[in-house]
Every structure is written in C-alpha cells, then in structure tokens.
Backbone as CSV, one residue per row, in Angstrom:
resi,resn,N_x,N_y,N_z,CA_x,CA_y,CA_z,C_x,C_y,C_z
1,UNK,152.902,150.720,183.263,152.562,149.305,183.144,151.579,149.127,182.007
2,UNK,151.752,148.055,181.272,150.890,147.788,180.121,149.510,147.342,180.565
3,UNK,148.517,147.706,179.779,147.143,147.291,180.047,146.673,146.218,179.070
4,UNK,147.242,146.215,177.877,146.812,145.287,176.838,147.505,143.941,177.050
5,UNK,146.740,142.868,176.832,147.250,141.523,177.102,148.508,141.207,176.305
6,UNK,148.548,141.571,175.034,149.716,141.274,174.206,150.937,142.062,174.678
7,UNK,150.711,143.280,175.155,151.821,144.086,175.659,152.375,143.491,176.947
8,UNK,151.491,142.949,177.786,151.938,142.281,179.020,152.789,141.060,178.676
9,UNK,152.356,140.309,177.658,153.124,139.142,177.242,154.495,139.561,176.720
10,UNK,154.534,140.632,175.937,155.808,141.100,175.393,156.773,141.452,176.521
11,UNK,156.252,142.049,177.596,157.100,142.395,178.739,157.716,141.130,179.329
12,UNK,156.909,140.093,179.496,157.406,138.834,180.052,158.437,138.180,179.133
13,UNK,158.138,138.157,177.840,159.047,137.538,176.879,160.368,138.301,176.831
14,UNK,160.279,139.619,176.847,161.481,140.445,176.811,162.339,140.190,178.045
15,UNK,161.710,140.087,179.200,162.441,139.835,180.446,163.145,138.469,180.372
16,UNK,162.442,137.475,179.859,163.014,136.133,179.741,164.215,136.131,178.805
17,UNK,164.052,136.761,177.647,165.146,136.798,176.666,166.328,137.609,177.185
18,UNK,166.053,138.685,177.918,167.126,139.503,178.476,167.952,138.690,179.459
19,UNK,167.282,137.923,180.318,167.993,137.087,181.287,168.850,136.037,180.577
20,UNK,168.291,135.438,179.528,169.019,134.428,178.765,170.248,135.043,178.112
21,UNK,170.080,136.214,177.496,171.199,136.884,176.832,172.281,137.275,177.825
22,UNK,171.877,137.734,179.022,172.854,138.101,180.050,173.676,136.890,180.457
23,UNK,173.000,135.750,180.617,173.698,134.528,181.014,174.700,134.109,179.942
24,UNK,174.311,134.206,178.685,175.202,133.822,177.590,176.394,134.768,177.520
25,UNK,176.143,136.079,177.648,177.233,137.068,177.626,178.202,136.832,178.772
26,UNK,177.659,136.513,179.936,178.497,136.243,181.097,179.383,135.032,180.848
27,UNK,178.821,134.006,180.223,179.605,132.818,179.905,180.737,133.110,178.942
28,UNK,180.477,133.988,177.978,181.507,134.381,177.017,182.640,135.115,177.739
29,UNK,182.273,136.050,178.607,183.295,136.807,179.342,184.137,135.879,180.210
30,UNK,183.488,134.921,180.869,184.206,133.976,181.716,185.175,133.139,180.890
31,UNK,184.735,132.672,179.724,185.597,131.852,178.867,186.815,132.650,178.418
32,UNK,186.607,133.920,178.071,187.720,134.764,177.628,188.689,135.004,178.782
33,UNK,188.154,135.234,179.986,189.017,135.443,181.156,189.858,134.212,181.437
34,UNK,189.295,133.013,181.239,190.046,131.775,181.462,191.207,131.666,180.484
35,UNK,190.991,132.098,179.243,192.075,132.069,178.259,193.201,132.990,178.704
36,UNK,192.863,134.217,179.084,193.891,135.164,179.499,194.586,134.727,180.782
37,UNK,193.857,134.051,181.678,194.486,133.534,182.899,195.505,132.451,182.557
38,UNK,195.182,131.595,181.586,196.122,130.564,181.156,197.342,131.187,180.493
39,UNK,197.131,132.263,179.749,198.255,132.963,179.114,199.166,133.572,180.178
40,UNK,198.561,134.180,181.197,199.336,134.795,182.276,200.179,133.766,183.024
41,UNK,199.618,132.557,183.190,200.364,131.510,183.900,201.490,130.942,183.043
42,UNK,201.437,131.203,181.731,202.493,130.763,180.835,202.337,129.334,180.350
43,UNK,201.184,128.732,180.594,200.947,127.336,180.187,200.318,127.317,178.793
44,UNK,201.140,126.979,177.796,200.681,127.012,176.403,199.586,125.971,176.147
45,UNK,199.731,124.783,176.705,198.743,123.717,176.485,197.393,124.091,177.079
46,UNK,197.422,124.632,178.286,196.167,125.058,178.929,195.533,126.198,178.144
47,UNK,196.354,127.112,177.651,195.840,128.239,176.875,195.167,127.733,175.597
48,UNK,195.757,126.720,174.969,195.178,126.158,173.742,193.811,125.518,174.025
49,UNK,193.726,124.759,175.118,192.444,124.107,175.438,191.392,125.139,175.823
50,UNK,191.792,126.155,176.580,190.851,127.208,176.963,190.414,128.011,175.739
51,UNK,191.335,128.203,174.796,190.998,128.904,173.552,189.937,128.123,172.783
52,UNK,190.116,126.819,172.700,189.159,125.975,171.986,187.774,126.086,172.620
53,UNK,187.727,126.036,173.953,186.444,126.170,174.657,185.839,127.551,174.454
54,UNK,186.688,128.585,174.518,186.197,129.959,174.376,185.622,130.198,172.987
55,UNK,186.302,129.695,171.963,185.814,129.877,170.589,184.448,129.223,170.438
56,UNK,184.289,128.051,171.013,183.003,127.355,170.939,181.903,128.180,171.605
57,UNK,182.180,128.688,172.806,181.186,129.474,173.546,180.833,130.754,172.791
58,UNK,181.853,131.424,172.259,181.631,132.681,171.542,180.797,132.442,170.282
59,UNK,181.142,131.398,169.529,180.412,131.132,168.288,178.982,130.666,168.561
60,UNK,178.775,129.955,169.661,177.407,129.573,170.023,176.584,130.810,170.365
61,UNK,177.214,131.773,171.068,176.516,133.016,171.391,176.149,133.759,170.112
62,UNK,177.035,133.729,169.127,176.746,134.364,167.843,175.602,133.677,167.122
63,UNK,175.558,132.350,167.191,174.494,131.628,166.504,173.139,131.849,167.169
64,UNK,173.145,132.177,168.469,171.901,132.452,169.185,171.414,133.888,168.954
65,UNK,172.251,134.704,168.299,171.859,136.078,168.029,172.199,137.045,169.139
66,UNK,173.009,136.587,170.102,173.394,137.471,171.202,174.426,138.478,170.715
67,UNK,175.341,138.015,169.857,176.365,138.878,169.278,176.232,138.882,167.757
68,UNK,176.594,139.996,167.145,176.663,140.101,165.687,177.850,139.282,165.200
69,UNK,177.776,138.782,163.979,178.835,137.909,163.467,180.195,138.598,163.418
70,UNK,180.221,139.892,163.160,181.498,140.613,163.135,182.075,140.733,164.542
71,UNK,181.207,140.911,165.526,181.636,140.976,166.915,182.218,139.632,167.335
72,UNK,181.570,138.551,166.905,182.068,137.199,167.195,183.450,137.027,166.577
73,UNK,183.598,137.412,165.320,184.874,137.268,164.627,185.965,138.072,165.332
74,UNK,185.633,139.264,165.781,186.614,140.115,166.462,187.067,139.484,167.782
75,UNK,186.105,138.976,168.559,186.450,138.354,169.838,187.334,137.123,169.633
76,UNK,186.969,136.285,168.662,187.748,135.076,168.385,189.155,135.454,167.924
77,UNK,189.251,136.456,167.062,190.553,136.875,166.556,191.449,137.402,167.677
78,UNK,190.874,138.146,168.596,191.681,138.723,169.679,192.229,137.652,170.603
79,UNK,191.381,136.708,171.013,191.885,135.675,171.920,192.857,134.741,171.185
80,UNK,192.600,134.460,169.900,193.504,133.608,169.133,194.876,134.265,168.984
81,UNK,194.868,135.565,168.712,196.120,136.299,168.573,196.893,136.299,169.873
82,UNK,196.176,136.427,170.991,196.841,136.436,172.303,197.491,135.084,172.577
83,UNK,196.802,133.995,172.245,197.367,132.661,172.480,198.528,132.396,171.533
84,UNK,198.363,132.757,170.270,199.432,132.531,169.291,200.651,133.392,169.566
85,UNK,200.467,134.506,170.264,201.568,135.395,170.556,202.381,135.003,171.774
86,UNK,201.995,133.882,172.412,202.758,133.429,173.583,204.169,133.013,173.145
87,UNK,205.141,133.363,173.960,206.534,133.050,173.615,206.899,131.629,174.015
C-alpha cells in the first residue's frame, strides 16, 4: 500500500480509469455481438443498423484512447466485411 499522498491518488485515479475502460470495452464487445447475431438471423437490414451502431461505439472507444487506432480499424473492417458478405 502506498504511503505518499500522490501515490494514493494515483491508485484511485487508476482504479477509476480502469473501471471506465472496462465499461467501454464491454460496450464494444456487446455491439459486435449484436452485429453477428443479426447476421446469424439473416436479416440484412438489422445487420446494417447494428453495424452502424457498432462502428460508432468502436470509434468512440478509439477516440477515448481505450483502443489504438489500428485496432479500431481492424475491428470495424471485420464487422463490415461480415455484413457485406451476407448472401
């Protein structure tokens, strides 16, 4: 356990940011799962709307610094390819 006041503050700030990042990551995973669920059901319109929502969530996570920009691009590309590949 830290003894110095600034170190104690850093522990609190780190805990707060970790919780925030976990929540954002969880939201991204949920959005991606919704896209794949729409693809599985075969509903192209629903998949398109879920894709739009997922891209927004993923890019917001990237802008917050939760994900690196290349990671964001990869995630968006994968879900977009899955939706575009629907027959």
